[in-house]
N, C-alpha and C positions, 0 to 999 in steps of 0.2 A: 351652564348654558343660560344666557339671558332669557327672561320672559317679558311679555308685553301685556299691558292692560289697555282698555279703551279710555280715551281722554274724555273727561267730563266737560260740559259746556263752559263752565266758569274758569277753566284752566288755560285760557288763551295766553296769559302772561308767561306761564311755564313753557308752553310749546313754542311761542315766539322766541323766547330766550334760547331754547335748544336749537331751533332751526337757524337762527342768526349765528350761533356759535359754530354749528356744523357746516355752514356755508361760508365761513369767514375767509376761506381761500378759493372760493368758487369764482372762476373768471367772469362769467356772465353777471353774477350778483355784484361783484366788485365793479364791473363796468356800469351797471345801473345805479347802484347805491353808494359806491365810493368807500364804504367801510362797514364794519360790523354793527356800529351803533344804529345806523339807519336800517340795516337788515333786521335787527331785533325789533325795532319799533314797527316796521312794515309788517313783518310776519305775525306779530302780536295782534295788530289791528285786523289783518286779513283773516286770522283764525277766529277772532271775536265776531266779525261781521258776516263771514261767509262759510268758512270751512267747518266750524263746530256747529253752528245752527242748522246748516243745510247739508253737511257732509258728515264725516267721521274721521277719527284718527286714533293712533295708539302711541303709548309712551312706554319706554323700557322701565322696569320696576324701580330702578334707582334714579330715574329721570335723566339718564345719560344719552337718550336718543328718542326720536319721535317721528311720526308721519302724519300727513293730512291727505284725505281722499275726498273726491266728490262722486256721488252715485250718478247713474245715467240720467240724462235730461236735465241736469242742474248745470247752468252756465257758470263758467269761471268769470263772473262779472259782479262787481259791486256797483250799484247805481250811483251816479254822480252825487245826488243829494246826500248819500250816506258815506261818501268817500272824501269829503273836503278835509277832514282831519288827517286822512292818510297823506293827501297832497301837502298839507301844511307840515307834517312830520318829515316828509322827504325833502322839502325845501329847507327846513331848519337844519337837517343833518347833512344834506348833500347838494344843496343849491337847486335853483329852479330848473336847471337842465336835467336833473334826475327824472323829472316827470316826463320829459320828452324821450329820454332814453328808455324808460319803462314802457311808454306807449309804443315805441319802435319795436321792442321785443314782443309785446303782446300782439301787435298787428301781424308780425311775421309768423308767430306761433298759431294765431287764429287761422291763417291760410293753410297750415299743415295739419290741423286737427281733423281727425276722421269724423265723418258725418253720421256714421251708424252709432246707435246707443252703446255706451261703454262706461266702465269705471275709469276715473282719472286720478292718477297718483300725482298730486301737486308737489309734495315735498317729502323726502325721507332723509334722515341723517342722524349721525351720532356726534356728540360733542367731540371736539378735536382731540382731547386727551383720552378719549375712549374709542377711537376708531380702530378697526381691525380686530375687534373682540367678539364678533358675532351679533352685535346689537342690531345692525341693519338687517341681517337675515331673519332675526326673530320678529322684527317689525314688519318685514315684507310678508312673512308667513301669516302673521295675524291679519294684515290687510287683505291678503288674497283669499283667506277663508271665506269672507263674505262674497267676494267676486265669484269664486268657484261654486259656492252654494247656490248662487243664482244663475250659474252657467253663462256668465257674461264675459266679453273680452275686456281688456284693460289697456290703457294708454298712458304714456309719460313722456316727458322731455328731459333728457340728460344734458346738463350744462357742463359736464366734465367728461371728456373722452375716456379717461381712466376708469370711470364708473360703468362703462358699457358692459364689461365682462360680468360684473355683479348682477346687473339686470338680466343678462342672458341666462344666468344660472336659474332664473325663475321663469324662463320661457319668453321673455321679451326679445324682439328682434328689431334692428334699426330699419326703418322704412324710408327715412329721408334725413339728410343733413340740412338744417335750417340755418341760413346765413343772413341774419338781420343786417341792414345797412349801417352806415356811419361808424364803422370800426368795431361793432359788437362781435365778440367771439362767437363761434358757431354753437349750435345745440343739435342734439340727435333725437329725432322723433322715434319713439319705440312702441311697438304694438305687441300684445299678447293675445293670441286666439283664445276663445272660450274653451273651457275644459268640460267635457261631457261626463 
């Protein structure tokens, strides 16, 4: 059975690489970023600037999977002054339209996000060569330990319909299908009630 450990703040490159690999066939990420190279670069920078300093994450012991979370009341937002290098990276790898595509998705998701305090699972995944081996389950259990210890609800957006069953095993339920405009594939907003 795989085990997970907490990610350290300086491990943004490792988690960015894992998430980029694990999302390489994800329809929404492909629509936004166009390919794995841009995904890896984006997730590395997002982990460095937001998810590791203000949130937390876990990595499977052999670095074949990882997750990133934000605690309640921390916005999924990187200030513009601190995100110019992210935009530059997206343009370099996927063209200027990738910024508009990303903004389109973020705007649609912001409208669906619950307003009551909750933990937010931003990303969870196993490297493509290691999917289906229990890594995602170990990562989810590790992340939910903190959520449950604080008796808080949790929220995520699934960008693959085939992953909904996995999330349901951990108590998440679909609350809304989010359909961003301009040809973006749908996402499924999912909520997990607080455990007492």
